[in-house]
C-alpha positions as CSV (number, residue, x, y, z in Angstrom):
1,M,-14.3,-16.0,-25.1
2,T,-12.5,-16.3,-21.6
3,E,-14.2,-14.6,-18.5
4,P,-11.0,-12.8,-16.2
5,A,-10.4,-14.7,-13.2
6,S,-11.7,-13.5,-10.3
7,I,-9.5,-11.1,-7.8
8,R,-8.9,-13.8,-4.9
9,V,-9.2,-12.0,-1.6
10,L,-8.2,-13.6,2.1
11,L,-10.1,-11.4,4.9
12,V,-7.8,-11.3,8.2
13,D,-9.6,-9.6,11.1
14,D,-10.0,-11.1,14.8
15,D,-13.8,-9.6,15.0
16,P,-16.1,-12.0,13.6
17,L,-18.5,-9.5,12.8
18,V,-16.3,-7.2,11.0
19,R,-14.9,-10.5,8.9
20,S,-19.1,-10.9,8.2
21,G,-19.7,-7.9,7.1
22,L,-16.7,-8.0,4.9
23,R,-17.7,-11.3,3.6
24,L,-21.2,-10.1,2.5
25,M,-19.8,-7.3,0.9
26,L,-16.9,-8.2,-1.2
27,G,-18.7,-11.8,-2.0
28,G,-21.7,-10.0,-3.7
29,A,-19.2,-8.3,-5.8
30,S,-18.8,-8.9,-9.0
31,G,-15.1,-10.3,-9.8
32,L,-14.1,-10.6,-6.3
33,E,-13.9,-13.9,-4.6
34,I,-13.1,-14.6,-0.8
35,V,-10.8,-17.8,-0.4
36,A,-10.5,-18.0,3.4
37,E,-10.8,-15.9,6.4
38,A,-8.4,-15.6,9.4
39,A,-8.9,-14.5,13.0
40,D,-5.0,-13.8,14.0
41,G,-2.0,-12.6,11.9
42,A,-0.7,-16.1,13.0
43,E,-2.7,-18.1,10.4
44,V,-1.8,-15.5,7.7
45,E,1.0,-17.6,5.9
46,P,-0.5,-21.0,6.0
47,L,-3.7,-19.5,4.6
48,V,-1.4,-17.7,1.5
49,D,0.2,-21.0,0.9
50,A,-3.1,-22.7,0.5
51,H,-5.4,-20.3,-1.3
52,A,-3.1,-18.0,-3.2
53,P,-5.0,-15.0,-2.8
54,D,-4.7,-12.0,-4.8
55,V,-5.1,-9.1,-2.5
56,V,-5.2,-9.7,1.4
57,L,-7.2,-7.5,3.5
58,M,-5.3,-7.3,7.1
59,D,-6.6,-5.7,10.0
60,I,-3.8,-4.1,12.2
61,R,-5.2,-5.0,15.7
62,M,-4.5,-8.7,16.4
63,P,-4.1,-10.5,19.7
64,T,-1.7,-12.8,19.0
65,V,0.5,-11.5,16.0
66,D,-1.0,-7.9,15.2
67,G,-1.5,-7.0,10.7
68,L,2.2,-4.9,10.8
69,A,3.7,-8.4,11.7
70,A,2.0,-10.3,9.0
71,T,2.4,-7.9,6.7
72,E,6.0,-7.3,7.0
73,A,6.6,-11.5,6.4
74,L,4.5,-11.6,3.5
75,R,6.4,-8.9,1.6
76,R,9.5,-11.0,2.6
77,R,7.9,-14.1,0.2
78,P,8.6,-14.1,-3.2
79,R,5.9,-13.1,-5.0
80,P,3.6,-11.8,-1.9
81,P,-0.3,-11.0,-2.4
82,E,-1.0,-7.2,-2.1
83,V,-1.8,-6.1,1.4
84,V,-4.2,-3.5,2.0
85,M,-4.8,-2.7,6.1
86,L,-7.6,-2.4,7.8
87,T,-7.5,0.8,10.2
88,T,-9.1,4.2,11.5
89,F,-7.0,6.3,9.9
90,N,-7.2,9.2,12.8
91,T,-6.0,6.8,15.7
92,D,-3.9,4.2,14.1
93,D,-0.2,5.9,14.0
94,H,1.3,2.4,13.0
95,V,0.0,2.5,9.2
96,L,3.2,4.3,8.6
97,R,5.1,1.1,9.7
98,A,2.4,-1.2,7.7
99,L,3.2,1.3,4.4
100,R,7.1,1.0,4.6
101,A,7.0,-2.8,5.0
102,G,5.2,-2.4,1.4
103,A,1.3,-2.5,2.0
104,A,-0.7,-1.0,-0.9
105,G,-2.5,1.2,1.2
106,F,-5.4,1.3,3.7
107,V,-9.2,1.6,4.0
108,L,-11.0,2.6,7.0
109,K,-13.1,-0.1,8.5
110,H,-16.2,2.2,8.0
111,T,-15.7,3.3,4.6
112,P,-18.7,2.4,2.1
113,P,-18.9,-0.8,0.6
114,P,-18.7,0.3,-2.9
115,Q,-15.2,2.4,-2.1
116,I,-13.7,-0.9,0.0
117,V,-14.8,-2.9,-3.1
118,E,-12.8,-0.3,-5.5
119,A,-9.3,-0.7,-3.6
120,V,-9.4,-4.3,-3.1
121,R,-9.8,-3.9,-7.4
122,K,-7.0,-0.8,-7.8
123,V,-4.7,-2.8,-5.8
124,A,-4.9,-5.9,-7.7
125,A,-4.5,-4.0,-10.7
126,G,-0.7,-2.4,-9.0
127,E,-2.8,0.4,-7.7
128,P,-2.1,1.8,-4.1
129,V,-5.3,3.2,-2.5
130,L,-4.2,5.7,-1.4
131,S,-5.0,9.1,-2.8
132,P,-2.5,12.2,-3.1
133,A,-4.4,14.1,-0.4
134,V,-3.8,10.8,2.1
135,V,-0.5,10.6,0.9
136,R,0.4,14.5,2.0
137,Q,-1.2,13.6,5.5
138,L,0.4,10.8,5.8
139,I,3.9,12.8,5.3
140,A,2.7,15.5,7.6
141,Q,2.3,12.9,10.3
142,V,6.0,12.1,9.9
143,A,7.8,15.4,8.8
144,D,9.4,17.0,11.8
145,G,12.1,18.2,9.9
146,S,14.2,15.0,9.6
147,G,14.3,11.0,10.3
148,P,16.8,9.4,12.6
149,G,20.1,10.0,10.9
150,D,21.1,6.3,9.9
151,R,17.5,6.2,7.9
152,A,18.1,9.6,6.5
153,A,21.3,8.8,5.3
154,L,20.1,5.8,3.7
155,A,17.6,7.1,1.6
156,R,19.5,9.9,0.7
157,R,22.2,7.6,-0.7
158,R,19.3,5.7,-2.4
159,L,18.1,8.7,-3.6
160,A,21.1,9.3,-5.2
161,L,21.1,6.3,-7.7
162,L,18.2,7.9,-9.5
163,G,18.7,10.4,-12.4
164,E,18.0,14.1,-12.5
165,R,14.5,14.1,-14.2
166,E,13.7,10.7,-11.9
167,R,14.7,12.8,-8.6
168,E,12.7,15.4,-9.5
169,V,9.3,13.1,-10.3
170,A,10.4,11.3,-7.2
171,V,9.6,14.8,-5.0
172,A,7.1,15.4,-6.6
173,V,5.3,12.1,-5.7
174,G,6.7,12.8,-2.5
175,R,4.5,16.3,-2.2
176,G,1.4,13.9,-2.9
177,Q,1.2,14.9,-6.7
178,S,-0.5,13.1,-8.9
179,N,0.5,11.6,-12.4
180,A,-1.1,14.2,-13.9
181,E,-0.3,17.0,-11.8
182,I,3.5,16.1,-12.1
183,A,3.4,16.2,-15.9
184,A,2.3,19.9,-15.3
185,L,5.1,20.7,-13.2
186,L,7.6,19.1,-15.3
187,Y,6.4,19.4,-18.8
188,L,5.9,16.1,-19.0
189,S,3.5,13.4,-20.7
190,V,1.3,11.5,-18.2
191,P,2.9,8.3,-19.8
192,T,6.2,9.5,-19.1
193,V,5.7,10.0,-15.6
194,K,4.3,6.7,-15.2
195,A,7.5,5.3,-17.1
196,H,9.3,7.5,-14.6
197,V,7.6,5.8,-11.3
198,S,8.1,2.6,-12.9
199,R,11.6,3.2,-13.2
200,I,11.9,4.8,-9.6
201,L,10.2,1.6,-8.1
202,T,12.8,-0.5,-9.8
203,K,15.8,1.1,-9.1
204,L,15.0,1.8,-5.6
205,D,13.5,-1.7,-5.3
206,L,10.0,0.0,-3.7
207,N,6.9,-2.0,-3.7
208,N,4.2,1.4,-4.9
209,R,4.4,5.1,-4.8
210,V,3.8,5.6,-1.2
211,Q,7.2,3.8,-0.1
212,I,8.4,6.5,-2.6
213,A,7.0,8.9,-0.9
214,L,8.2,8.0,2.4
215,L,12.0,7.8,1.3
216,V,11.7,11.2,0.1
217,N,10.5,12.3,3.3
218,D,13.1,10.4,4.7
219,A,15.6,11.9,3.0
220,G,14.8,15.4,3.8
221,E,13.7,16.3,0.3
222,L,10.2,17.8,1.4
């Protein structure tokens, strides 16, 4: 019986102590493999070419090319790796830019090791590492009534591509509700909700449900 392939991880942080801690933490976890490390965002794309990681664990604040710019560059590539940002949630306003760029989520630098390991596994499996509660907190940060006019108008035009039920699901995602909560609210099965979310992502060319939430917020639907 063939064993499942390890999840290949690239660590990106300008602090060698942080990288060392992450290497010890993730390298000792079953099914994870640290394939390379970088001290700056400028090193990320060459290392991705050389090592083909599944997940990049990326610091936001770095001296030359920060994690935001590096994430934006990665997500423009065909078949990019998933990106999880390393941040301090209460002080890093730039996390929203990272999520708009297509990062699969973020973890606090002081998150307990088992949770960071689980976050990497979830992202590799296509699940964003943002709980509904965190989505609601993110949306609260940007919910100032409406976004800039151009962005709001564009968001409304994109949402108009959805069918009525898809739009209802999108708005519920924007409120930070889980699939089970959406199913109960709209009298649907959980698999049907998942199917709607998948179609929304495809129709709107989005990476994950966090981007759905941000688009719904931009459109003024919350």
